[in-house]
C-alpha positions as CSV (number, residue, x, y, z in Angstrom):
1,M,0.0,0.0,0.0
2,T,1.2,3.5,-0.7
3,P,0.0,5.7,2.1
4,V,-0.9,9.4,1.8
5,K,-0.3,10.9,5.1
6,F,-1.1,14.5,4.3
7,R,-2.6,16.3,1.4
8,W,-1.8,20.0,0.9
9,P,-2.4,22.1,-2.1
10,R,0.1,21.4,-4.8
11,A,0.6,25.1,-5.4
12,V,2.3,25.9,-2.2
13,G,5.7,25.5,-3.6
14,L,6.1,28.3,-6.2
15,S,8.8,30.6,-7.3
16,L,8.7,33.9,-9.2
17,A,10.6,35.3,-12.1
18,F,11.7,38.9,-11.9
19,G,11.5,39.6,-15.6
20,V,7.9,38.6,-16.2
21,L,6.3,40.1,-13.2
22,C,8.2,43.3,-12.8
23,A,8.6,44.5,-16.3
24,G,6.4,47.6,-16.6
25,A,5.4,47.4,-12.9
26,H,1.7,47.8,-13.6
27,A,-1.3,45.7,-12.5
28,K,-1.8,42.5,-14.5
29,P,-4.7,40.0,-14.4
30,S,-2.3,37.0,-14.2
31,I,1.2,36.3,-13.2
32,S,3.6,33.6,-14.3
33,Q,7.1,32.5,-13.5
34,Y,9.6,32.4,-16.3
35,D,7.5,33.1,-19.3
36,E,4.2,34.8,-20.1
37,P,1.1,33.0,-18.8
38,K,-0.2,30.4,-21.1
39,Y,-3.8,31.8,-21.1
40,A,-4.5,35.2,-22.5
41,A,-6.4,37.8,-20.6
42,N,-9.6,37.0,-22.5
43,F,-9.4,33.2,-22.0
44,T,-12.7,31.5,-21.2
45,H,-11.6,28.4,-19.3
46,F,-8.6,26.1,-18.6
47,D,-8.0,23.5,-21.2
48,Y,-8.5,20.7,-18.6
49,A,-12.0,22.0,-17.6
50,D,-15.2,21.2,-19.4
51,P,-17.5,24.2,-19.2
52,T,-20.3,22.3,-21.0
53,A,-20.6,19.6,-18.4
54,R,-23.7,19.2,-16.2
55,T,-23.9,21.2,-13.0
56,D,-26.1,18.8,-11.1
57,G,-25.9,15.4,-9.6
58,T,-24.2,14.1,-6.5
59,L,-20.7,12.9,-5.9
60,N,-20.5,10.2,-3.2
61,F,-16.9,10.1,-2.0
62,Q,-15.0,8.5,0.8
63,N,-12.1,9.4,3.0
64,Y,-10.4,12.4,1.5
65,N,-7.3,11.5,3.3
66,E,-6.4,8.9,6.0
67,L,-8.6,10.4,8.7
68,Q,-11.3,8.1,9.9
69,S,-13.5,10.8,11.5
70,Y,-13.6,14.5,11.9
71,D,-14.3,16.9,14.7
72,S,-13.7,20.3,13.3
73,M,-15.0,22.7,10.6
74,N,-11.8,24.7,10.9
75,P,-9.0,23.4,8.7
76,F,-6.5,26.0,9.9
77,L,-5.8,24.7,13.4
78,V,-3.3,22.2,14.8
79,R,-6.0,20.8,17.2
80,G,-8.7,18.5,15.8
81,A,-9.4,16.7,12.6
82,P,-10.9,18.9,9.9
83,A,-14.0,17.9,7.9
84,P,-13.0,16.2,4.6
85,D,-11.9,18.7,1.9
86,V,-13.4,21.6,3.8
87,L,-10.3,23.7,2.9
88,H,-10.7,23.4,-0.8
89,L,-14.5,23.4,-1.0
90,M,-15.3,26.3,1.2
91,F,-12.3,28.6,1.0
92,D,-11.2,30.4,-2.2
93,T,-7.8,32.0,-2.5
94,L,-6.8,35.4,-3.9
95,M,-5.8,33.8,-7.2
96,Q,-6.2,30.4,-8.9
97,R,-3.2,28.4,-9.9
98,S,-3.2,26.7,-13.3
99,W,-2.7,23.0,-13.3
100,D,-1.0,22.8,-16.7
101,E,1.8,25.3,-16.2
102,L,4.9,25.4,-14.1
103,A,3.7,28.3,-12.0
104,S,1.0,30.7,-13.1
105,E,-2.0,32.2,-11.3
106,Y,-5.2,33.7,-12.6
107,P,-7.9,36.0,-11.2
108,L,-10.2,34.7,-8.5
109,I,-11.0,36.9,-5.5
110,A,-8.4,39.4,-6.8
111,N,-8.8,40.5,-10.4
112,D,-5.3,41.9,-10.8
113,V,-2.0,42.2,-9.1
114,E,0.8,44.7,-9.3
115,V,4.3,43.7,-8.2
116,A,6.8,46.3,-7.1
117,P,9.8,46.6,-9.4
118,D,12.1,45.7,-6.5
119,L,9.9,42.8,-5.4
120,S,9.4,44.4,-2.0
121,S,5.6,44.1,-2.3
122,A,2.6,43.0,-4.3
123,T,-0.7,44.9,-4.4
124,F,-3.9,43.0,-5.1
125,H,-7.2,44.5,-6.2
126,I,-10.3,42.7,-5.0
127,D,-13.0,41.9,-7.6
128,P,-16.0,44.1,-6.6
129,A,-18.3,41.1,-7.3
130,A,-16.5,38.9,-4.7
131,R,-18.9,37.7,-2.0
132,F,-18.8,35.6,1.1
133,S,-21.3,32.8,1.6
134,N,-23.5,35.2,3.7
135,G,-23.6,37.7,0.9
136,D,-21.2,40.2,2.4
137,P,-18.7,41.7,-0.1
138,V,-15.1,40.6,0.3
139,T,-13.0,43.6,1.2
140,A,-9.3,44.3,1.7
141,A,-9.8,44.3,5.4
142,D,-11.2,40.8,5.2
143,V,-8.0,39.7,3.3
144,K,-5.8,41.3,5.9
145,Y,-7.8,39.6,8.7
146,S,-7.3,36.3,7.0
147,F,-3.6,36.8,6.7
148,D,-3.2,38.1,10.2
149,T,-5.2,35.2,11.6
150,L,-3.3,32.5,9.7
151,T,0.1,33.9,10.7
152,S,-0.9,34.2,14.4
153,P,-0.2,31.7,17.1
154,R,-3.9,30.7,17.0
155,A,-3.5,29.0,13.6
156,S,-1.4,26.0,12.6
157,P,2.3,26.8,12.2
158,M,2.0,25.1,8.8
159,F,0.2,28.2,7.5
160,N,2.5,30.6,9.4
161,A,5.5,28.9,7.6
162,Q,3.8,29.0,4.2
163,F,3.3,32.8,4.5
164,A,6.5,33.5,6.4
165,V,7.9,35.6,3.5
166,I,5.1,38.1,4.0
167,R,5.9,40.7,6.6
168,R,2.5,42.4,6.7
169,A,-0.7,43.1,4.9
170,V,-1.7,46.7,4.5
171,V,-5.2,47.9,3.6
172,I,-4.9,50.6,0.9
173,D,-8.6,51.1,0.4
174,R,-11.8,49.1,0.6
175,A,-10.8,47.0,-2.5
176,T,-7.0,47.1,-2.4
177,V,-4.5,45.3,-0.2
178,R,-0.8,45.4,-0.3
179,F,1.5,42.6,1.0
180,D,5.0,43.8,2.1
181,F,7.6,41.1,1.9
182,R,10.4,40.4,4.3
183,H,12.8,39.7,1.5
184,A,12.8,40.3,-2.2
185,E,12.1,36.6,-3.0
186,R,10.8,35.5,-6.3
187,D,8.0,33.3,-5.0
188,A,6.5,35.9,-2.6
189,P,3.7,37.4,-4.9
190,L,2.5,33.9,-5.8
191,I,2.5,32.9,-2.2
192,A,0.4,35.9,-1.4
193,G,-2.0,34.8,-4.2
194,D,-2.4,31.4,-2.4
195,L,-3.9,33.1,0.7
196,P,-7.3,31.5,1.6
197,V,-9.8,34.2,2.5
198,F,-12.6,34.0,5.2
199,S,-14.9,36.4,7.0
200,P,-14.2,38.0,10.4
201,K,-17.8,37.2,11.2
202,W,-17.1,33.4,11.3
203,G,-17.8,32.3,14.8
204,M,-19.1,35.7,15.9
205,R,-21.4,35.5,18.9
206,A,-24.9,37.1,19.1
207,D,-23.5,40.0,21.2
208,G,-21.0,40.8,18.4
209,T,-17.9,39.4,20.2
210,R,-15.7,36.8,18.6
211,P,-14.0,33.9,20.4
212,P,-10.3,33.2,19.8
213,F,-9.7,31.7,16.4
214,D,-8.4,28.4,17.8
215,Q,-11.7,28.0,19.6
216,I,-13.8,28.2,16.4
217,A,-14.2,24.6,15.6
218,N,-17.8,23.5,15.1
219,E,-19.2,26.7,13.5
220,P,-19.7,26.3,9.7
221,P,-17.4,28.8,8.0
222,I,-18.6,32.0,6.5
223,S,-16.4,31.3,3.6
224,S,-15.5,32.4,0.1
225,G,-15.6,29.1,-1.7
226,P,-18.2,27.4,-3.9
227,Y,-19.8,25.1,-1.4
228,L,-21.9,25.3,1.8
229,V,-22.4,22.7,4.5
230,E,-25.7,20.9,3.8
231,S,-25.8,18.4,6.6
232,R,-23.6,16.6,9.1
233,K,-25.0,13.3,10.3
234,N,-22.1,12.5,12.7
235,D,-18.3,12.6,12.8
236,K,-18.1,10.2,9.8
237,E,-20.4,11.8,7.2
238,I,-20.8,15.3,5.8
239,T,-22.6,16.7,2.7
240,Y,-21.7,19.9,1.0
241,R,-24.1,21.8,-1.3
242,R,-22.9,24.0,-4.1
243,N,-23.8,27.6,-3.3
244,P,-26.3,28.7,-5.9
245,A,-25.2,32.3,-5.4
246,Y,-21.5,31.5,-5.7
247,W,-20.2,34.7,-7.3
248,A,-17.2,33.2,-9.1
249,A,-19.0,30.3,-11.0
250,D,-18.5,32.0,-14.4
251,L,-15.0,33.3,-13.9
252,P,-12.6,31.8,-16.5
253,S,-10.6,30.3,-13.6
254,R,-13.7,28.5,-12.3
255,R,-15.7,27.8,-15.5
256,G,-16.0,24.0,-15.8
257,M,-15.1,23.5,-12.2
258,Y,-17.2,22.2,-9.2
259,R,-19.9,20.7,-11.3
260,F,-21.6,18.5,-8.6
261,A,-24.6,20.0,-6.9
262,N,-23.8,18.0,-3.8
263,I,-20.7,16.2,-2.5
264,T,-21.0,13.7,0.3
265,F,-18.1,12.2,2.2
266,K,-18.4,9.0,4.2
267,L,-15.4,8.1,6.4
268,Y,-14.6,4.5,6.8
269,R,-12.3,2.8,9.4
270,D,-10.0,1.2,6.9
271,H,-9.3,1.1,3.2
272,Y,-10.7,-2.4,2.8
273,T,-14.1,-1.3,4.0
274,Q,-13.9,1.7,1.6
275,L,-13.2,-0.6,-1.3
276,E,-16.1,-2.9,-0.5
277,A,-18.4,0.0,-0.2
278,F,-17.3,1.3,-3.6
279,K,-17.8,-2.1,-5.2
280,A,-21.3,-2.3,-3.7
281,G,-22.2,1.0,-5.4
282,D,-22.2,3.2,-2.2
283,A,-19.5,5.5,-3.6
284,D,-19.0,7.0,-7.0
285,A,-15.2,7.1,-7.2
286,I,-12.2,5.9,-5.3
287,V,-8.5,6.6,-5.6
288,E,-6.5,3.5,-5.1
289,Y,-3.1,3.5,-3.4
290,S,-2.6,-0.2,-3.0
291,A,-1.0,-2.1,-5.9
292,T,-2.4,-5.4,-4.6
293,Q,-5.9,-4.1,-4.3
294,W,-5.7,-2.6,-7.8
295,A,-4.4,-5.8,-9.3
296,R,-6.7,-8.3,-7.6
297,K,-9.7,-6.7,-5.9
298,Y,-11.3,-4.5,-8.5
299,V,-13.5,-7.3,-9.8
300,G,-17.1,-8.3,-9.2
301,K,-20.6,-8.1,-10.7
302,N,-20.6,-4.3,-10.9
303,F,-17.4,-4.4,-13.0
304,A,-18.8,-7.2,-15.1
305,N,-22.1,-5.3,-15.8
306,G,-20.3,-2.1,-16.7
307,L,-21.4,0.0,-13.7
308,L,-17.9,0.3,-12.4
309,K,-14.6,0.9,-14.3
310,K,-10.9,1.3,-13.4
311,G,-8.4,3.4,-15.2
312,D,-4.8,4.7,-14.8
313,F,-4.3,8.4,-15.6
314,A,-1.0,10.1,-16.3
315,D,0.5,12.4,-13.7
316,G,3.3,14.9,-13.4
317,P,6.0,15.2,-10.7
318,A,6.3,12.3,-8.3
319,Q,5.9,12.4,-4.6
320,M,8.8,11.6,-2.3
321,Q,7.8,8.7,-0.2
322,G,10.1,7.2,2.4
323,M,10.6,6.0,5.9
324,L,11.7,9.0,7.9
325,M,14.4,8.7,10.6
326,N,14.0,11.2,13.5
327,L,17.5,12.8,13.8
328,R,16.5,14.1,17.3
329,K,17.2,10.5,18.4
330,P,21.0,10.0,19.0
331,M,21.2,6.7,17.2
332,F,20.2,8.4,13.9
333,Q,22.7,11.3,14.0
334,D,25.5,9.4,12.3
335,V,25.1,9.3,8.5
336,R,26.7,5.9,8.3
337,V,23.8,4.5,10.5
338,R,21.2,6.1,8.3
339,H,23.0,4.8,5.2
340,A,23.0,1.3,6.6
341,L,19.3,1.4,7.3
342,T,18.5,2.3,3.7
343,L,20.5,-0.8,2.5
344,A,18.1,-3.1,4.4
345,F,15.1,-2.1,2.4
346,D,14.5,-4.7,-0.4
347,Y,12.4,-2.7,-2.8
348,D,13.0,-5.0,-5.8
349,W,11.6,-8.0,-4.0
350,M,8.6,-6.1,-2.8
351,N,7.8,-4.7,-6.2
352,R,8.0,-8.1,-7.8
353,M,6.2,-10.1,-5.1
354,M,3.8,-7.7,-3.6
355,F,3.2,-4.7,-6.0
356,Y,2.8,-6.5,-9.3
357,G,5.5,-4.3,-10.8
358,Q,3.3,-1.2,-10.6
359,Y,5.8,1.0,-8.8
360,R,9.1,2.8,-9.5
361,R,11.8,3.2,-7.0
362,T,12.1,6.6,-5.5
363,K,15.6,8.0,-6.3
364,S,15.1,11.7,-5.9
365,Y,13.2,14.3,-3.8
366,F,12.1,15.7,-7.2
367,D,11.4,12.5,-9.2
368,A,9.9,12.8,-12.6
369,S,10.6,16.5,-12.8
370,P,13.4,18.7,-14.2
371,F,14.5,19.7,-10.7
372,G,16.1,16.4,-9.6
373,A,19.8,15.7,-9.8
374,T,21.2,13.4,-12.4
375,G,24.8,12.4,-13.4
376,M,27.7,14.5,-12.2
377,P,27.0,18.0,-10.7
378,G,27.3,20.8,-13.2
379,P,29.4,24.0,-12.7
380,K,26.6,25.9,-11.0
381,E,25.8,23.1,-8.7
382,L,29.4,22.7,-7.7
383,A,29.7,26.5,-7.0
384,L,26.8,26.1,-4.6
385,L,28.2,23.0,-2.9
386,E,31.8,23.8,-2.7
387,P,31.7,26.0,0.4
388,F,30.3,23.0,2.4
389,R,32.6,20.3,1.0
390,A,34.2,19.5,4.3
391,S,30.8,18.8,6.0
392,L,29.1,16.9,3.2
393,P,29.4,13.2,2.2
394,P,31.9,12.8,-0.6
395,E,29.2,11.1,-2.7
396,V,27.5,14.6,-3.1
397,F,30.3,15.6,-5.5
398,G,30.1,12.4,-7.5
399,S,27.7,10.9,-10.0
400,M,24.1,10.6,-8.8
401,L,23.6,6.9,-8.3
402,P,20.3,5.0,-8.0
403,P,19.4,3.5,-4.7
404,P,20.9,0.1,-3.9
405,N,19.0,-2.8,-5.6
406,T,18.7,-6.5,-5.1
407,L,18.5,-7.4,-8.8
408,P,21.0,-10.1,-9.9
409,P,23.9,-10.2,-9.4
410,N,23.1,-8.0,-6.3
411,S,21.3,-9.3,-3.3
412,L,19.9,-8.2,0.0
413,R,22.5,-10.3,1.7
414,G,25.2,-8.3,-0.1
415,N,23.6,-5.0,0.9
416,L,23.4,-6.2,4.5
417,R,27.1,-7.0,4.6
418,V,27.8,-3.4,3.5
419,A,25.3,-2.2,6.1
420,R,27.1,-4.2,8.8
421,D,30.4,-2.6,7.9
422,L,28.9,0.9,8.0
423,L,27.4,0.2,11.4
424,A,30.7,-1.1,12.7
425,Q,32.4,2.1,11.5
426,A,29.8,4.1,13.4
427,G,30.6,2.1,16.6
428,W,27.7,-0.4,16.5
429,H,28.8,-4.0,16.9
430,Y,26.9,-7.3,17.2
431,R,27.4,-9.0,20.6
432,D,25.3,-10.8,23.1
433,G,22.5,-11.3,20.6
434,A,22.0,-7.6,19.6
435,L,23.6,-4.7,17.8
436,R,25.1,-2.6,20.5
437,D,26.9,0.7,20.8
438,Q,30.1,1.2,22.8
439,H,28.1,1.4,26.1
440,G,26.4,-1.8,25.4
441,T,23.0,-0.2,24.6
442,P,21.1,-2.2,21.9
443,M,19.7,-0.4,18.9
444,T,15.9,-0.5,19.2
445,I,13.7,1.2,16.7
446,E,9.9,1.8,17.0
447,I,8.2,2.2,13.6
448,I,4.8,3.8,13.9
449,D,2.0,3.9,11.4
450,D,-1.7,4.4,11.3
451,Q,-2.7,2.5,8.2
452,P,-3.8,-1.1,8.2
453,G,-1.9,-3.0,5.6
454,M,1.4,-1.2,6.0
455,D,2.6,-4.2,8.0
456,R,3.1,-6.1,4.7
457,L,5.7,-3.5,3.8
458,I,7.3,-2.9,7.3
459,L,7.5,-6.5,8.5
460,P,10.0,-7.7,5.8
461,Y,12.0,-4.6,6.5
462,M,12.0,-5.4,10.2
463,Q,13.2,-8.9,9.4
464,A,16.1,-7.5,7.4
465,L,17.0,-5.2,10.3
466,A,16.8,-8.2,12.7
467,N,19.5,-9.8,10.6
468,L,21.7,-6.9,11.5
469,G,20.9,-7.4,15.2
470,I,18.5,-4.4,15.3
471,D,15.4,-4.8,17.4
472,A,12.7,-3.1,15.3
473,H,9.1,-3.3,16.1
474,L,5.9,-1.9,14.5
475,R,3.3,0.0,16.5
476,E,0.0,0.7,14.7
477,I,-2.0,3.5,16.2
478,D,-5.1,5.4,15.3
479,S,-4.8,8.5,13.0
480,A,-5.5,11.1,15.8
481,L,-2.7,9.7,18.0
482,Y,-0.4,9.3,15.0
483,Q,-0.9,12.9,14.0
484,K,-0.2,14.1,17.5
485,R,3.0,12.0,17.8
486,I,4.6,13.1,14.5
487,D,3.5,16.7,15.1
488,N,5.4,16.6,18.3
489,F,8.3,14.5,16.8
490,Q,7.6,11.6,19.2
491,F,8.7,8.8,16.9
492,D,11.8,6.8,15.7
493,M,10.7,6.0,12.2
494,T,7.6,6.4,10.1
495,T,6.5,6.4,6.5
496,Y,5.8,9.8,5.2
497,I,5.0,11.4,1.8
498,Y,6.2,14.8,0.7
499,P,3.5,15.8,-1.9
500,P,5.0,17.0,-5.2
501,V,5.0,20.6,-6.4
502,T,5.4,21.8,-10.0
503,I,8.2,24.2,-9.0
504,P,10.1,23.9,-5.7
505,G,9.7,27.0,-3.5
506,V,8.9,28.1,0.0
507,E,7.8,24.5,1.1
508,L,11.5,23.6,1.1
509,E,11.9,25.7,4.2
510,R,9.0,23.9,6.0
511,R,10.3,20.5,5.0
512,F,14.0,20.8,5.3
513,G,15.0,24.1,6.9
514,S,16.7,24.2,10.2
515,A,14.2,26.7,11.7
516,A,11.4,24.3,11.0
517,A,13.1,21.5,12.9
518,S,11.9,22.8,16.2
519,Q,8.5,24.0,15.1
520,V,5.7,21.7,16.3
521,G,3.5,20.8,13.4
522,S,6.1,21.6,10.7
523,E,7.0,19.2,7.9
524,N,10.6,18.9,9.0
525,Y,9.8,15.7,10.8
526,S,13.3,14.3,10.3
527,G,14.8,17.2,12.3
528,I,17.2,18.3,9.6
529,R,19.6,21.0,10.7
530,S,22.2,21.6,8.0
531,P,23.9,24.8,7.0
532,A,24.4,23.4,3.5
533,V,20.7,22.6,3.2
534,D,19.7,26.0,4.4
535,S,22.1,27.7,2.0
536,L,20.7,25.7,-1.0
537,I,17.1,26.5,0.0
538,R,18.0,30.2,0.1
539,A,19.6,29.8,-3.4
540,A,16.4,28.2,-4.7
541,L,14.2,30.9,-3.3
542,A,16.5,33.6,-4.7
543,A,16.8,32.1,-8.2
544,T,16.0,34.5,-11.0
545,T,16.1,32.0,-13.9
546,L,14.9,28.5,-14.4
547,D,18.5,27.4,-14.9
548,D,19.5,28.9,-11.5
549,L,16.6,27.3,-9.8
550,Q,17.4,23.9,-11.3
551,A,21.0,24.2,-10.2
552,A,19.9,24.9,-6.6
553,T,17.3,22.1,-6.4
554,R,19.6,19.6,-8.0
555,A,22.4,20.5,-5.6
556,L,19.9,20.2,-2.7
557,D,18.7,16.9,-4.0
558,R,22.3,15.5,-3.9
559,V,22.7,16.6,-0.3
560,L,19.4,15.2,0.9
561,I,19.7,11.9,-0.9
562,N,23.3,11.3,0.2
563,S,22.6,12.4,3.8
564,Y,20.1,9.5,4.1
565,Y,17.4,11.3,6.1
566,L,14.9,8.7,5.0
567,V,14.8,5.2,3.4
568,P,13.5,5.9,-0.1
569,E,10.5,3.7,-1.0
570,Y,8.6,4.0,-4.2
571,Y,5.9,5.9,-6.2
572,A,3.2,5.1,-8.7
573,P,3.7,6.8,-12.1
574,G,0.1,7.9,-12.3
575,A,-3.4,8.0,-10.6
576,R,-5.3,4.7,-10.2
577,I,-9.0,5.6,-10.0
578,G,-12.0,3.4,-9.9
579,Y,-15.3,5.1,-10.8
580,K,-18.9,4.6,-11.8
581,T,-19.5,4.9,-15.5
582,T,-22.2,7.5,-14.7
583,L,-19.3,9.9,-14.1
584,G,-17.5,11.8,-16.8
585,F,-14.3,13.8,-16.9
586,P,-12.8,16.4,-19.3
587,N,-10.9,15.2,-22.3
588,V,-7.6,16.8,-21.1
589,V,-5.8,15.5,-17.9
590,P,-3.9,18.3,-16.1
591,A,-0.1,18.2,-16.2
592,S,0.0,18.0,-12.4
593,Y,-2.8,17.5,-10.0
594,G,-3.9,16.0,-6.7
595,Y,-5.9,12.9,-7.6
596,E,-8.8,13.4,-5.2
597,D,-8.8,17.1,-6.0
598,W,-9.2,16.4,-9.7
599,V,-12.2,14.2,-9.2
600,I,-13.9,16.5,-6.8
601,S,-13.1,19.7,-8.7
602,Y,-13.4,18.8,-12.4
603,W,-15.4,15.5,-12.8
604,F,-19.1,15.6,-13.4
605,A,-22.3,13.6,-13.7
606,K,-22.9,12.4,-17.3
607,R,-26.0,13.5,-19.2
608,P,-28.7,10.9,-19.7
609,D,-28.0,11.0,-23.4
610,G,-24.7,9.2,-22.7
611,D,-21.8,11.6,-22.4
612,V,-18.6,9.6,-22.3
613,A,-15.5,10.2,-20.3
614,T,-12.8,11.0,-22.8
615,A,-9.7,11.8,-20.7
616,T,-6.6,9.9,-21.7
617,V,-6.4,6.7,-19.7
618,T,-3.0,5.1,-19.7
619,S,-4.2,1.5,-19.2
620,A,-7.4,-0.1,-20.1
621,A,-10.2,-0.3,-17.5
622,H,-11.4,-3.7,-16.7
């Protein structure tokens, strides 16, 4: 099974080109990175949207992520489990990212943006038609309130980190807001465009007072997005209703989007129950992350009679999935120990025996994208790496090699011999039935997970570790406790996925920056504190050309991979989606997309006259 631990918008990692956005320094309806935006000012809809699709029908969906229940309508807090997809369905952003460009944004709540020539600020003008779900107009003061709230201690530090480049929001007039940036970073205006906007009246009491933001949990949002809460049966089911007065429905960035009149989520305890519910017709679509399930379980009468279908859809950049090591634990602080632990993972056997050959080995933090390292480092990469040569593994300056394999003539036994030698060099030796350090303390590793079925993957790995004398054990816990433990860095190892982005940007600081290593709720779960990594992140954020950005990310990739902060696992090259044949989808698949997001945002109910789904499917549905 390939778990999805978290699902954040794929637009959070963006960079900005000086030339495109600053030339002329006047307000523009759209902004792009290194070239002009793909879509002209008078475009009618994105190519991957179908504006002629029906706007009725219901989508019955299942767990949007791994959460088995929810207890909050506020997706911006650390505490609590938010309702499925409430962030995307109920909160619009200032601008809308295109899913078929590297980094472009188009008008949504803001109908234009002016970037200062020195990149010190960006000024957004609010569309006078923009409305909240209660009918109030969206104002610059509301945008400032949203920013101030999300960057306060009352909100999750994840959002504070995302918008950290913004120093302040300034109200110029009722319809104009300026964001001043801490640094002249290329991604700052696009990051500001990603700001979700909500009303200050959300949670307001009858007497006009408002509770602290982190205490607003069960009040339905007064939001800016296309859907309203229709009903909540319990903590395992919720139905959203498309707002008939949604002001942005005919904007080019929204035309052909959000076609279902109602969207219902039912949350199940485990994936196996989800699949059986789908096969019985209780759900309309399901995104499959288990190779075994996909190969063997998508059969039955509803597949035979044509009600259900399965298809593989092409995708863009790959996620980075691996088993994180918590460097806050002393036993993981030696790179030789971490290297040894990666050698014990037998991907090739797993892919052959368990995954039906459906996966590819993860070899980069930027797989299937132009930002991953390959071959020898180029001159620009070497210039960035050279100041840190003494502190980096020598392999960083050599050819980028694939992860160790067990294909003949190689074997897991051979890899374990190399791992044994690395452990010995680090001071770990086998004696008295266990691998022990110089003080006689045995190496014991707790691997935590919250998904049933992951034991198939982890148990063979534990057996390999046992051959090295390492006492590894798996602890399966519920999703709420799991979330709490990793947010507070209370784990030894765990599988985690870094969602892909089209262009690396500010998310690099959250995932790998030293400052994030001590922030509860940040994505730097490994606890990476590296001057070299911090310097390369700064270089990526400061890049003024695509070539400079690629040099920085490729150099960063070399450092991360050869520092062995995680055990690289695998990724699927595309989306595996089972669906009812009563659903349709546009005839163009986006270049990069979140699988669930694509179904929820762009699929639709077919017309009775028999619309057919015409998107490119990379393997035949059965």
